[in-house]
TORPA-4810 file (N, C-alpha, C, O; in nm, 3 decimals):
<nodes>
NODE_1_1.639_-10.272_11.300_1.729_-10.170_11.251_1.782_-10.215_11.115_1.824_-10.330_11.100_M
NODE_2_1.780_-10.126_11.016_1.832_-10.162_10.884_1.984_-10.180_10.890_2.051_-10.121_10.975_P
NODE_3_2.038_-10.262_10.800_2.183_-10.283_10.800_2.258_-10.156_10.758_2.207_-10.073_10.683_P
NODE_4_2.380_-10.144_10.807_2.463_-10.030_10.770_2.506_-10.041_10.624_2.540_-10.149_10.578_L
NODE_5_2.503_-9.931_10.553_2.553_-9.935_10.414_2.705_-9.936_10.413_2.770_-9.897_10.510_P
NODE_6_2.761_-9.980_10.303_2.906_-9.972_10.284_2.931_-9.839_10.215_2.887_-9.817_10.102_V
NODE_7_3.003_-9.749_10.283_3.027_-9.615_10.231_3.175_-9.581_10.233_3.249_-9.628_10.319_L
NODE_8_3.215_-9.500_10.137_3.350_-9.444_10.142_3.344_-9.316_10.226_3.236_-9.266_10.257_S
NODE_9_3.459_-9.266_10.263_3.463_-9.141_10.338_3.403_-9.026_10.258_3.331_-8.943_10.313_G
NODE_10_3.433_-9.022_10.128_3.379_-8.915_10.042_3.227_-8.922_10.032_3.159_-8.819_10.034_D
NODE_11_3.172_-9.044_10.020_3.026_-9.059_10.012_2.960_-9.016_10.142_2.853_-8.955_10.140_A
NODE_12_3.023_-9.046_10.255_2.968_-9.004_10.384_2.968_-8.852_10.395_2.872_-8.793_10.444_F
NODE_13_3.076_-8.788_10.349_3.084_-8.642_10.354_2.974_-8.579_10.268_2.911_-8.482_10.309_V
NODE_14_2.951_-8.633_10.150_2.844_-8.580_10.063_2.708_-8.591_10.131_2.626_-8.499_10.121_K
NODE_15_2.684_-8.702_10.200_2.557_-8.718_10.272_2.545_-8.616_10.384_2.438_-8.561_10.406_A
NODE_16_2.653_-8.590_10.456_2.651_-8.495_10.567_2.633_-8.352_10.518_2.574_-8.270_10.588_M
NODE_17_2.682_-8.322_10.399_2.663_-8.187_10.344_2.516_-8.157_10.320_2.476_-8.041_10.321_E
NODE_18_2.435_-8.260_10.299_2.291_-8.240_10.276_2.217_-8.195_10.401_2.106_-8.142_10.392_R
NODE_19_2.279_-8.216_10.519_2.212_-8.174_10.643_2.285_-8.060_10.712_2.264_-8.036_10.831_I
NODE_20_2.370_-7.990_10.639_2.428_-7.869_10.694_2.573_-7.875_10.736_2.629_-7.773_10.777_G
NODE_21_2.636_-7.991_10.728_2.779_-7.998_10.757_2.856_-7.942_10.639_2.813_-7.954_10.524_Y
NODE_22_2.969_-7.881_10.666_3.052_-7.831_10.556_3.196_-7.872_10.582_3.240_-7.883_10.697_R
NODE_23_3.268_-7.895_10.474_3.408_-7.933_10.482_3.488_-7.810_10.524_3.476_-7.705_10.461_W
NODE_24_3.569_-7.822_10.630_3.648_-7.711_10.681_3.791_-7.721_10.629_3.843_-7.627_10.570_V
NODE_25_3.854_-7.836_10.652_3.989_-7.859_10.603_4.021_-8.008_10.610_3.944_-8.088_10.664_H
NODE_26_4.136_-8.043_10.554_4.184_-8.180_10.561_4.314_-8.182_10.638_4.402_-8.099_10.614_T
NODE_27_4.326_-8.275_10.728_4.450_-8.290_10.804_4.496_-8.435_10.786_4.433_-8.528_10.837_R
NODE_28_4.604_-8.452_10.713_4.649_-8.587_10.679_4.547_-8.651_10.587_4.517_-8.597_10.480_G
NODE_29_4.493_-8.764_10.628_4.392_-8.831_10.546_4.252_-8.815_10.605_4.161_-8.890_10.569_S
NODE_30_4.233_-8.719_10.695_4.104_-8.698_10.759_4.042_-8.565_10.714_4.107_-8.461_10.715_H
NODE_31_3.915_-8.572_10.675_3.839_-8.453_10.637_3.765_-8.406_10.762_3.697_-8.485_10.828_M
NODE_32_3.779_-8.280_10.795_3.714_-8.223_10.912_3.590_-8.147_10.865_3.597_-8.056_10.782_I
NODE_33_3.475_-8.188_10.919_3.347_-8.125_10.885_3.296_-8.048_11.006_3.319_-8.088_11.121_L
NODE_34_3.228_-7.938_10.980_3.169_-7.859_11.089_3.023_-7.830_11.056_2.987_-7.812_10.940_A
NODE_35_2.942_-7.827_11.159_2.800_-7.794_11.145_2.778_-7.657_11.206_2.856_-7.612_11.289_H
NODE_36_2.672_-7.591_11.167_2.642_-7.458_11.220_2.617_-7.462_11.371_2.631_-7.361_11.439_T
NODE_37_2.580_-7.580_11.423_2.558_-7.593_11.567_2.688_-7.603_11.646_2.687_-7.601_11.769_S
NODE_38_2.800_-7.615_11.575_2.929_-7.626_11.641_2.983_-7.768_11.643_3.100_-7.788_11.677_G
NODE_39_2.901_-7.866_11.607_2.944_-8.005_11.604_3.048_-8.026_11.495_3.033_-7.974_11.384_Q
NODE_40_3.155_-8.101_11.525_3.260_-8.130_11.429_3.273_-8.281_11.413_3.258_-8.356_11.509_R
NODE_41_3.303_-8.325_11.291_3.326_-8.466_11.262_3.459_-8.479_11.190_3.494_-8.395_11.106_L
NODE_42_3.533_-8.583_11.222_3.658_-8.614_11.155_3.636_-8.744_11.078_3.619_-8.850_11.137_S
NODE_43_3.636_-8.735_10.944_3.604_-8.849_10.860_3.728_-8.890_10.781_3.782_-8.809_10.706_V
NODE_44_3.775_-9.015_10.798_3.891_-9.058_10.721_3.857_-9.073_10.574_3.745_-9.112_10.539_P
NODE_45_3.951_-9.044_10.489_3.928_-9.054_10.345_3.969_-9.194_10.299_4.072_-9.212_10.234_R
NODE_46_3.886_-9.292_10.334_3.909_-9.431_10.299_3.808_-9.475_10.194_3.701_-9.417_10.180_H
NODE_47_3.845_-9.579_10.121_3.751_-9.633_10.021_3.628_-9.692_10.087_3.518_-9.685_10.033_R
NODE_48_3.648_-9.752_10.205_3.539_-9.813_10.279_3.556_-9.782_10.427_3.661_-9.809_10.485_E
NODE_49_3.454_-9.725_10.487_3.458_-9.697_10.631_3.421_-9.824_10.707_3.325_-9.893_10.671_L
NODE_50_3.495_-9.854_10.812_3.466_-9.968_10.896_3.329_-9.950_10.961_3.287_-9.838_10.989_D
NODE_51_3.259_-10.061_10.985_3.124_-10.052_11.042_3.121_-9.982_11.178_3.032_-9.902_11.204_R
NODE_52_3.218_-10.012_11.262_3.222_-9.948_11.394_3.243_-9.799_11.384_3.179_-9.721_11.455_G
NODE_53_3.332_-9.758_11.295_3.357_-9.615_11.274_3.235_-9.546_11.216_3.198_-9.437_11.260_L
NODE_54_3.171_-9.610_11.118_3.051_-9.552_11.057_2.941_-9.535_11.162_2.873_-9.432_11.167_L
NODE_55_2.924_-9.637_11.245_2.822_-9.628_11.350_2.853_-9.513_11.447_2.762_-9.442_11.491_R
NODE_56_2.981_-9.495_11.480_3.022_-9.387_11.570_2.997_-9.249_11.505_2.950_-9.157_11.572_R
NODE_57_3.029_-9.236_11.376_3.005_-9.109_11.306_2.856_-9.076_11.300_2.817_-8.961_11.317_L
NODE_58_2.774_-9.179_11.277_2.628_-9.159_11.273_2.581_-9.110_11.410_2.500_-9.017_11.419_I
NODE_59_2.630_-9.173_11.516_2.590_-9.134_11.652_2.637_-8.992_11.683_2.562_-8.914_11.741_R
NODE_60_2.761_-8.959_11.645_2.814_-8.825_11.671_2.736_-8.717_11.596_2.727_-8.603_11.643_D
NODE_61_2.679_-8.752_11.481_2.600_-8.657_11.403_2.454_-8.655_11.446_2.372_-8.587_11.384_A
NODE_62_2.420_-8.729_11.553_2.282_-8.738_11.603_2.185_-8.787_11.497_2.076_-8.732_11.482_D
NODE_63_2.225_-8.890_11.423_2.141_-8.950_11.320_2.112_-9.095_11.355_2.175_-9.153_11.443_L
NODE_64_2.015_-9.152_11.285_1.990_-9.295_11.292_2.039_-9.356_11.161_2.067_-9.284_11.065_T
NODE_65_2.049_-9.487_11.159_2.091_-9.555_11.036_1.989_-9.527_10.925_2.027_-9.506_10.810_V
NODE_66_1.861_-9.528_10.959_1.756_-9.500_10.860_1.771_-9.360_10.802_1.755_-9.342_10.681_Q
NODE_67_1.801_-9.262_10.885_1.821_-9.125_10.835_1.940_-9.118_10.742_1.935_-9.049_10.640_Q
NODE_68_2.048_-9.189_10.775_2.165_-9.191_10.688_2.130_-9.254_10.553_2.173_-9.205_10.449_L
NODE_69_2.055_-9.361_10.555_2.015_-9.426_10.430_1.935_-9.331_10.341_1.951_-9.331_10.219_L
NODE_70_1.850_-9.250_10.403_1.772_-9.151_10.327_1.864_-9.047_10.264_1.841_-9.003_10.151_E
NODE_71_1.970_-9.006_10.337_2.062_-8.905_10.285_2.150_-8.959_10.173_2.189_-8.884_10.083_L
NODE_72_2.180_-9.087_10.178_2.269_-9.148_10.078_2.196_-9.167_9.945_2.260_-9.165_9.840_V
NODE_73_2.066_-9.185_9.948_1.988_-9.209_9.824_2.004_-9.099_9.725_1.945_-9.104_9.617_K
</nodes>
């Protein structure tokens, strides 16, 4: 498995927008994203997302680390 990239919350949101997620609103420091399938993600607006949180967001979005790396490029 490739290593997890170091991403900010904003960079993660941009990557998710490429696969159909859209920003719905912000609550506090969390950006809420929604997909047409009904899936929702809550992404904190941090400079650097913790590895455990990033792994959880990837899993919740039904992606692999390799797929995320492709989206970030």
